[in-house]
BADRENFI-161382 format. One line per 5 residues: number of its first residue (from 1); for each residue x, y, z of C-alpha. Coordinates in Angstrom, 2 decimals. Layout:
<recs>
NUM) X,Y,Z | ...
</recs>
This chain:
<recs>
1) 1.26,11.06,-13.68 | 1.89,8.95,-10.61 | 2.94,12.02,-8.61 | -0.21,13.96,-9.53 | -2.39,10.96,-8.71
6) -0.66,10.53,-5.34 | -1.19,14.19,-4.47 | -4.91,13.86,-5.17 | -5.13,10.76,-3.01 | -3.05,12.12,-0.14
11) -4.81,15.47,0.12 | -8.50,15.86,0.80 | -10.24,18.80,-0.86 | -12.33,19.34,2.28 | -9.17,19.96,4.30
16) -7.64,22.27,1.68 | -10.85,24.24,1.10 | -11.33,24.47,4.87 | -8.18,26.60,5.03 | -9.89,29.26,2.90
21) -13.40,29.25,4.36 | -15.24,27.74,7.30 | -17.02,24.60,6.15 | -20.03,22.95,7.77 | -21.54,19.57,7.00
26) -24.48,19.77,4.60 | -25.84,16.30,3.98 | -23.01,14.26,2.48 | -21.19,17.41,1.45 | -19.73,20.57,2.97
31) -20.88,24.16,2.58 | -19.34,27.55,3.28 | -19.03,31.20,2.29 | -17.38,31.39,-1.12 | -13.73,32.42,-0.69
36) -13.73,34.10,-4.11 | -16.47,36.72,-3.76 | -18.42,38.62,-1.09 | -21.66,36.98,0.03 | -23.78,36.59,3.14
41) -25.12,33.10,2.52 | -22.86,30.20,1.65 | -22.99,29.20,-1.99 | -19.65,27.38,-1.98 | -20.00,23.58,-1.89
46) -17.36,20.88,-1.56 | -18.16,17.33,-2.70 | -15.91,14.80,-0.89 | -17.04,11.81,-2.97 | -15.88,13.47,-6.17
51) -13.11,15.59,-4.63 | -14.61,18.61,-6.42 | -15.84,22.09,-5.48 | -18.40,24.41,-7.02 | -19.69,27.92,-6.34
56) -23.39,28.37,-7.09 | -23.21,32.10,-6.53 | -21.53,34.88,-8.46 | -18.55,32.71,-9.47 | -20.65,29.94,-11.02
61) -17.53,27.87,-11.41 | -15.80,24.89,-9.86 | -13.06,22.35,-10.28 | -10.63,20.08,-8.47 | -8.06,20.66,-5.74
66) -5.56,22.22,-8.17 | -8.00,24.74,-9.66 | -9.07,25.69,-6.11 | -5.52,26.58,-5.08 | -4.79,28.24,-8.44
71) -7.84,30.50,-8.17 | -7.41,31.35,-4.49 | -3.64,31.85,-4.46 | -3.39,33.38,-7.94 | -0.98,30.68,-9.09
76) -0.29,29.00,-12.39 | -0.72,25.25,-12.59 | 2.99,24.48,-12.08 | 3.15,26.62,-8.93 | -0.05,25.08,-7.56
81) 1.32,21.61,-8.30 | 4.51,22.31,-6.37 | 2.55,23.87,-3.50 | 0.27,20.86,-3.14 | 3.11,18.39,-3.66
86) 4.95,19.98,-0.73 | 1.81,19.85,1.40 | 1.26,16.19,0.51 | 4.91,15.21,0.94 | 5.15,13.99,-2.67
91) 8.37,14.32,-4.66 | 7.85,15.64,-8.15 | 9.93,14.29,-11.02 | 12.06,16.83,-12.86 | 12.48,15.24,-16.27
96) 14.86,17.83,-17.64 | 17.16,17.48,-14.64 | 16.62,13.80,-13.84 | 19.81,12.53,-15.46 | 21.84,15.42,-14.08
101) 20.57,14.83,-10.54 | 21.19,11.08,-10.74 | 24.76,11.66,-11.84 | 25.24,14.25,-9.10 | 23.93,11.86,-6.44
106) 26.18,9.11,-7.72 | 29.17,11.41,-7.34 | 28.18,12.32,-3.78 | 27.70,8.65,-2.87 | 31.10,7.85,-4.37
111) 32.76,10.65,-2.39 | 31.10,9.33,0.77 | 32.21,5.77,-0.03 | 35.82,6.82,-0.46 | 35.64,8.87,2.74
116) 34.19,5.87,4.58 | 36.97,3.55,3.37 | 39.59,6.19,4.15 | 38.37,6.63,7.74 | 38.19,2.83,8.13
121) 41.81,2.33,7.07 | 42.98,5.20,9.28 | 41.37,3.61,12.36 | 43.07,0.29,11.62 | 46.60,1.53,11.10
126) 47.26,5.23,11.78 | 49.38,6.09,14.81 | 47.10,9.04,15.62 | 44.12,6.64,15.93 | 45.54,4.78,18.96
131) 43.20,6.54,21.39 | 40.21,5.75,19.17 | 41.24,2.09,18.95 | 41.48,1.93,22.74 | 38.05,3.51,23.05
136) 36.56,0.98,20.64 | 38.11,-1.84,22.65 | 36.77,-0.38,25.92 | 33.25,-0.33,24.45 | 33.52,-4.03,23.62
141) 33.46,-3.81,19.83 | 35.17,-6.69,18.03 | 36.83,-6.79,14.60 | 33.71,-8.18,12.93 | 31.62,-5.23,14.11
146) 34.24,-2.77,12.89 | 34.16,-4.44,9.49 | 30.38,-4.86,9.25 | 29.71,-1.23,10.08 | 32.94,0.14,8.54
151) 33.75,2.14,11.67 | 36.64,4.53,11.17 | 38.54,7.51,12.51 | 39.04,11.08,11.24 | 42.51,12.53,11.78
156) 42.96,15.76,13.78 | 44.38,17.68,10.80 | 42.23,20.23,9.02 | 42.50,18.98,5.44 | 43.43,15.30,5.52
161) 40.21,14.05,3.93 | 39.89,17.06,1.64 | 43.35,16.49,0.18 | 42.71,12.76,-0.18 | 39.47,13.27,-2.14
166) 40.77,16.21,-4.16 | 43.57,14.01,-5.44 | 40.90,11.60,-6.63 | 39.13,14.17,-8.76 | 36.46,15.60,-6.47
171) 35.81,19.33,-6.49 | 35.38,21.56,-3.46 | 31.74,22.08,-4.46 | 31.08,18.33,-4.46 | 32.73,17.85,-1.07
176) 30.71,20.73,0.37 | 27.50,19.27,-1.03 | 28.36,15.85,0.42 | 28.81,17.47,3.85 | 32.41,16.25,4.10
181) 34.05,19.68,4.38 | 32.96,23.06,5.71 | 33.78,26.64,4.82 | 35.46,28.77,7.50 | 37.05,32.21,7.56
186) 40.43,30.57,7.11 | 39.26,28.39,4.20 | 37.80,24.97,3.50 | 38.51,22.30,6.13 | 37.35,18.79,7.00
191) 34.02,18.69,8.83 | 35.06,15.73,10.99 | 38.36,15.93,12.89 | 39.63,13.64,15.66 | 36.39,11.68,15.85
196) 35.37,8.03,15.83 | 33.41,7.75,12.58 | 30.15,5.84,12.08 | 29.20,5.68,8.38 | 25.45,5.90,7.80
201) 24.15,3.87,4.86 | 20.82,4.13,3.07 | 18.54,1.12,2.60 | 20.54,0.10,-0.49 | 23.77,0.03,1.48
206) 25.20,3.21,-0.06 | 27.09,5.53,2.33 | 25.08,8.74,2.62 | 26.40,10.47,5.75 | 28.39,10.11,8.96
211) 28.14,10.39,12.69 | 31.33,11.29,14.52 | 31.99,10.84,18.26 | 34.52,13.20,19.84 | 37.81,11.75,21.09
216) 39.20,14.82,22.85 | 36.33,16.25,24.90 | 35.20,18.73,22.25 | 31.53,19.51,21.82 | 29.23,18.35,20.48
221) 29.78,14.83,21.73 | 28.28,13.49,18.50 | 28.52,15.45,15.24 | 26.35,14.32,12.34 | 26.48,15.11,8.65
226) 24.22,17.99,7.65 | 21.21,17.43,5.43 | 22.48,16.91,1.88 | 20.98,15.78,-1.43 | 21.69,12.18,-0.37
231) 21.36,12.39,3.43 | 18.30,13.09,5.55 | 18.07,11.47,8.99 | 14.31,11.07,8.75 | 14.70,8.96,5.59
236) 17.40,6.61,6.89 | 17.52,3.94,9.59 | 20.98,3.09,10.89 | 21.88,-0.54,10.21 | 18.75,-1.28,8.19
241) 20.77,-2.37,5.15 | 22.47,-5.05,7.30 | 19.37,-6.07,9.28 | 16.69,-6.09,6.58 | 16.85,-9.79,5.65
246) 16.89,-10.91,9.30 | 13.95,-8.59,10.02 | 11.98,-10.28,7.26 | 13.06,-13.72,8.43 | 12.04,-13.13,12.06
251) 9.11,-10.87,11.09 | 10.21,-8.51,13.84 | 12.42,-5.45,14.24 | 14.00,-4.08,17.40 | 14.52,-0.32,17.23
256) 17.13,1.26,19.50 | 18.36,4.83,19.71 | 22.12,4.99,19.20 | 24.86,3.62,16.95 | 26.51,1.60,19.73
261) 23.22,0.01,20.72 | 22.64,-1.31,17.20 | 26.25,-2.43,16.71 | 26.48,-4.33,19.99 | 23.08,-5.94,19.42
266) 24.27,-7.32,16.09 | 27.59,-8.40,17.60 | 25.71,-10.53,20.15 | 23.48,-12.18,17.55 | 20.44,-9.88,17.59
271) 20.64,-9.27,13.85 | 17.19,-7.71,13.53 | 18.19,-4.56,15.43 | 18.37,-1.05,13.94 | 18.82,2.48,15.30
276) 16.72,5.61,14.67 | 19.66,7.96,15.38 | 17.78,10.04,17.93 | 14.46,10.03,19.74 | 12.25,10.98,16.81
281) 10.75,8.38,14.48 | 9.45,9.62,11.14 | 6.65,8.51,8.82 | 9.19,7.55,6.17 | 11.07,5.34,8.62
286) 7.84,3.59,9.56 | 7.02,3.09,5.87 | 10.48,1.60,5.32 | 10.07,-0.81,8.23 | 6.56,-1.80,7.17
291) 7.90,-3.26,3.92 | 9.83,-5.80,5.98 | 7.60,-6.31,9.05 | 4.77,-4.79,11.04 | 6.08,-6.14,14.35
296) 8.05,-3.34,16.02 | 9.68,-3.41,19.45 | 11.04,-0.12,20.75 | 14.02,-0.48,23.06 | 15.16,3.04,23.80
301) 16.84,4.49,26.85 | 14.57,4.69,29.87 | 14.97,8.44,30.14 | 12.49,11.22,29.50 | 13.50,11.64,25.86
306) 13.13,7.94,25.14 | 9.75,7.76,26.85 | 8.43,10.74,24.91 | 9.63,9.14,21.69 | 7.63,6.02,22.50
311) 4.48,8.04,23.12 | 4.87,9.91,19.84 | 4.69,6.73,17.76 | 1.24,5.69,19.01 | -0.22,7.23,15.85
316) 1.76,4.74,13.75 | -0.12,1.72,15.05 | -3.08,2.40,12.76 | -0.75,2.75,9.81 | 0.96,-0.54,10.66
321) -2.35,-2.20,11.47 | -0.52,-3.83,14.33 | 0.43,-3.21,17.95 | 3.79,-1.64,18.71 | 5.59,-2.97,21.81
326) 8.09,-1.45,24.21 | 11.04,-3.09,25.97 | 11.71,-0.96,29.06 | 15.40,-0.58,29.92 | 16.55,-0.81,33.56
331) 17.06,2.70,35.02 | 20.39,4.24,34.05 | 21.36,1.55,31.56 | 21.56,1.71,27.77 | 20.70,-1.27,25.57
336) 24.36,-1.94,24.73 | 25.19,-2.13,28.46 | 22.33,-4.56,29.11 | 23.33,-6.76,26.17 | 27.03,-6.94,27.07
341) 26.40,-7.54,30.77 | 23.70,-10.15,30.29 | 22.41,-11.11,26.81 | 19.79,-13.29,28.47 | 18.36,-10.30,30.32
346) 18.13,-8.41,27.02 | 16.40,-11.38,25.40 | 13.87,-11.48,28.24 | 13.22,-7.72,27.98 | 12.49,-8.08,24.28
351) 10.31,-11.17,24.66 | 8.31,-9.58,27.50 | 7.89,-6.20,25.78 | 4.67,-4.43,26.75 | 2.15,-3.03,24.28
356) 2.93,0.62,23.62 | -0.53,1.76,24.69 | -0.16,-0.02,28.03 | 3.14,1.80,28.51 | 1.46,5.10,27.61
361) -1.32,4.48,30.13 | 1.18,3.57,32.85 | 3.44,6.53,32.09 | 0.59,9.05,31.95 | -1.07,7.79,35.14
366) 2.23,8.06,37.06 | 2.31,11.79,36.31 | -1.06,12.66,37.89 | -2.73,12.29,41.29 | -5.58,9.85,40.74
371) -6.96,10.52,44.21 | -8.19,13.91,42.98 | -10.85,14.87,40.45 | -8.38,17.15,38.68 | -5.90,14.31,38.29
376) -8.55,12.01,36.85 | -9.74,14.71,34.46 | -6.17,15.31,33.28 | -5.63,11.62,32.63 | -8.88,11.29,30.69
381) -7.92,14.37,28.67 | -4.59,12.75,27.78 | -5.77,9.25,26.99 | -9.24,9.66,25.48 | -7.79,11.14,22.24
386) -5.40,8.17,22.07 | -8.32,5.73,22.34 | -10.29,7.70,19.76 | -7.46,7.27,17.24 | -7.64,3.47,17.37
391) -9.17,1.89,14.29 | -9.82,-1.42,16.01 | -13.12,-1.39,17.94 | -11.90,-4.30,20.08 | -8.76,-2.40,21.17
396) -10.81,0.74,21.66 | -13.22,-1.10,23.99 | -10.30,-2.73,25.86 | -8.55,0.55,26.63 | -11.79,2.36,27.41
401) -12.46,-0.30,30.04 | -8.92,0.07,31.35 | -9.28,3.86,31.63 | -12.62,3.42,33.37 | -10.98,1.32,36.09
406) -8.05,3.73,36.49 | -10.22,6.80,37.09 | -13.16,4.92,38.67 | -15.66,6.39,36.21 | -18.38,4.23,34.56
411) -17.55,3.09,31.02 | -20.86,4.47,29.78 | -19.85,8.01,30.73 | -16.45,7.63,29.08 | -18.14,6.23,25.96
416) -20.35,9.31,25.89 | -17.29,11.56,26.20 | -15.62,9.58,23.43 | -18.61,10.10,21.12 | -18.61,13.83,21.88
421) -14.89,14.00,21.16 | -15.37,12.23,17.83 | -18.22,14.54,16.90 | -16.06,17.61,17.55 | -13.36,16.11,15.39
426) -15.68,15.05,12.55 | -14.26,17.24,9.81 | -10.70,16.79,11.02 | -11.13,13.03,11.22 | -12.63,12.96,7.76
431) -9.90,15.01,6.18 | -6.98,13.40,7.97 | -5.26,11.27,5.33 | -1.96,10.80,7.13 | -2.70,7.34,8.47
436) -4.72,6.12,5.52 | -3.17,3.71,3.09 | -2.50,5.39,-0.25 | -3.96,3.40,-3.11 | -1.91,3.09,-6.27
441) -5.04,2.83,-8.37 | -5.60,5.88,-10.59 | -9.01,6.77,-9.18 | -8.81,10.32,-10.51 | -7.90,9.44,-14.09
446) -10.17,10.59,-16.92 | -9.68,8.33,-19.98 | -11.91,10.42,-22.24 | -9.98,13.61,-21.52 | -6.69,11.81,-22.04
451) -7.84,10.27,-25.35 | -8.84,13.70,-26.65 | -5.51,15.24,-25.64 | -3.58,12.32,-27.16 | -5.25,12.99,-30.51
456) -4.44,16.70,-30.36 | -0.82,16.18,-29.26 | -0.12,13.62,-31.95 | -2.10,15.41,-34.68 | -1.65,19.20,-34.28
461) -3.66,19.78,-37.47 | -6.77,18.80,-35.48 | -6.56,21.99,-33.37 | -8.52,23.90,-36.02 | -11.23,21.24,-35.84
466) -11.42,21.50,-32.05 | -12.56,25.10,-31.71 | -15.62,24.03,-29.74 | -13.43,22.45,-27.06 | -13.10,24.54,-23.89
471) -10.74,24.25,-20.94 | -13.65,23.98,-18.49 | -14.60,20.63,-20.07 | -11.49,19.08,-18.53 | -12.23,17.74,-15.06
476) -8.56,17.32,-14.15 | -6.50,20.50,-13.93 | -3.37,18.83,-15.31 | -5.29,17.97,-18.48 | -6.70,21.50,-18.67
481) -3.15,22.89,-18.43 | -1.93,20.71,-21.31 | -4.93,21.76,-23.40 | -4.24,25.44,-22.65 | -0.72,25.10,-24.01
486) -1.90,23.15,-27.07 | -4.49,25.80,-27.89 | -1.82,28.50,-27.51 | 0.09,26.86,-30.36 | 2.84,25.09,-28.42
491) 4.44,22.03,-29.94 | 5.60,19.04,-27.90 | 9.11,20.36,-27.37 | 7.99,23.77,-26.11 | 5.45,22.09,-23.79
496) 8.24,19.96,-22.34 | 10.02,23.17,-21.36 | 6.93,24.84,-19.89 | 5.36,21.94,-18.00 | 6.43,20.80,-14.56
501) 8.14,17.41,-14.55 | 5.09,15.48,-13.28 | 2.80,16.95,-15.96 | 5.47,16.61,-18.65 | 5.66,12.93,-17.76
506) 1.88,12.68,-18.19 | 2.08,14.47,-21.56 | 4.81,12.08,-22.78 | 2.53,9.12,-22.11 | -0.28,10.78,-24.06
511) 2.13,11.54,-26.90 | 3.01,7.84,-27.23 | -0.49,6.45,-26.70 | -1.61,4.33,-29.70 | -4.15,6.28,-31.78
516) -5.66,4.90,-34.99 | -5.18,7.39,-37.88 | -8.60,6.63,-39.40 | -11.45,9.15,-39.04 | -9.60,11.55,-36.75
521) -11.85,14.51,-37.52 | -14.97,12.54,-36.65 | -13.30,11.18,-33.51 | -12.27,14.60,-32.22 | -15.76,16.00,-32.95
526) -17.38,13.16,-31.04 | -14.87,13.54,-28.21 | -15.70,17.25,-27.84 | -19.44,16.53,-27.66 | -18.91,13.81,-25.04
531) -16.66,16.03,-22.90 | -19.18,18.86,-23.06 | -21.97,16.46,-22.11 | -19.94,15.13,-19.19 | -19.27,18.72,-18.06
536) -22.97,19.64,-18.11 | -24.04,16.41,-16.42 | -21.49,16.99,-13.65 | -23.01,20.39,-12.96 | -26.51,18.89,-12.79
541) -25.25,16.20,-10.39 | -23.76,18.93,-8.21 | -27.14,20.68,-8.27 | -28.86,17.51,-7.09 | -26.44,17.19,-4.17
546) -26.94,20.83,-3.22 | -30.74,20.69,-3.45 | -30.74,17.79,-0.98 | -29.02,19.99,1.57 | -31.32,20.74,4.54
551) -29.61,24.13,5.17 | -30.42,25.56,1.73 | -32.59,28.71,1.81 | -35.55,29.23,-0.51 | -33.63,31.85,-2.50
556) -30.67,29.52,-2.90 | -32.93,26.68,-4.07 | -34.56,28.98,-6.59 | -31.17,30.07,-7.97 | -29.94,26.49,-8.27
561) -33.17,25.34,-9.94 | -32.95,28.21,-12.41 | -29.39,27.26,-13.33 | -30.44,23.60,-13.63 | -33.09,24.55,-16.17
566) -30.48,26.39,-18.26 | -28.12,23.41,-18.13 | -30.95,21.04,-19.11 | -31.70,23.23,-22.13 | -28.03,23.13,-23.13
571) -28.07,19.33,-22.86 | -31.10,19.15,-25.19 | -29.25,21.25,-27.75 | -26.21,19.03,-27.31 | -28.24,15.87,-27.95
576) -29.45,17.42,-31.18 | -25.84,18.08,-32.21 | -24.88,14.51,-31.33 | -27.68,13.07,-33.48 | -26.63,15.24,-36.41
581) -23.03,14.27,-35.84 | -23.83,10.58,-35.79 | -25.72,10.86,-39.08 | -22.82,12.79,-40.59 | -20.28,10.20,-39.40
586) -22.42,7.39,-40.83 | -22.56,9.18,-44.22 | -18.78,9.72,-44.15 | -18.21,6.08,-43.29 | -20.54,4.95,-46.11
591) -18.73,7.16,-48.61 | -15.38,5.88,-47.33 | -16.50,2.25,-47.68 | -17.92,2.89,-51.17 | -14.71,4.54,-52.34
</recs>
């Protein structure tokens, strides 16, 4: 259930619905032409507070984000779930394959561990590794660094590692999946040959991949493992497993670009240093760092790629709720060179790191001619969106003042431009959930729906007594999908096979939820009445929101009011049923007590 809940919190229904029809603000809600039928006037409403949608036109239906995608894309619930999970970046559990996948990953990690240890021993003692040992020495690496990072060497032969791991029980398929061998026209051969090997460990210290530096002039200079079931560069930070405790202790992390930079930094006592293995920093890497500290100092090469990388992470400051800083390297020098030549200089660069936004302002202003109107306009166009993204009003005011001085334009005019920019981005700003903290609270749970389903799952004989229960009474699509399968006569085992892992997990919890065996028929009858009442009341609440819309035409108001009258009549009839049901339950209870 956690995966489904996270999808609902990560994705905003306004953003998803906006991909199907043009939405405009209508009071607190959004309105548009219904994407499911032809119409001239918009009868399709989206309610952000409830994360629901409803068509008051020919469709006369509504639902949540899942039902929206299911109806528009013609998908079943499982397909819609996977579609939205991919969009939200949420991994879905696969219960039926969970054990199999875990065992598979363990095998791949074990193959990588043996490969790492093999390369490490080869570098230490093999005659063919002499050139690699000389290179390591020339770069200033000591024995402790080689041991800490398990640096190794891959022999020039085509099948040295393959033969070594095959003898230890690994199949060709496993070695291919681990990215340790490749398939060529002449057969399967080692991926890494005649290279200095840098094992890459995940946050738990398990070897997941490798980076190999050429030792004979072959290209590419650095060859990395491909993406595998256990290796994805955007999910891993080089050296984080070694640096994590020091990062927490110092409440600060220094992020460099390359393997050597991180290794040398640790060798010289800067134990809170890690490498991003390239110029791109991902959301997942930021999330990983945030668990240890929110104080980040970027210390990348002072080249164009490094500078662009720094500018790209401005968006992460809101997520961190803290300022990111930048240590600018001297021109033409990498961090490892600075550290080895003068550790004190490196220490000073880190301690005097500039705020990232100040660096962005300086960098952007150096690329335009501020003596011209065009140059000033270009700079404002670059930096105003950056200022608009800042959550802190104090920082926003500070950098607006700074921009005002740079372009010699009054702050009041820039503030006006900022307001206009924000207005244009209103819907986008509202629907952007990327930098918002995801709550773990189950805000979309529906206890009443879940209680009803738990009774039906655990007591299949109640299905006959639940004929008045309809799928539309379930607010959450995952619950409606479980009910659909129950009504179709599926038992628990068959539902396990038909439901996606995330929904199957939800069903398992319902199947084990404590339910008292007393008065089940009365309980299910009452539950059905309450769900129907909740369904009708939700429609009336939607009507109230729509009627408050200033853009509603007279004809639209009349149609909504007419439907409201019908719903009100249904509620009156429902109240009558409830009263009769209560009297019946009281009589049953009295008879039960008397017996």
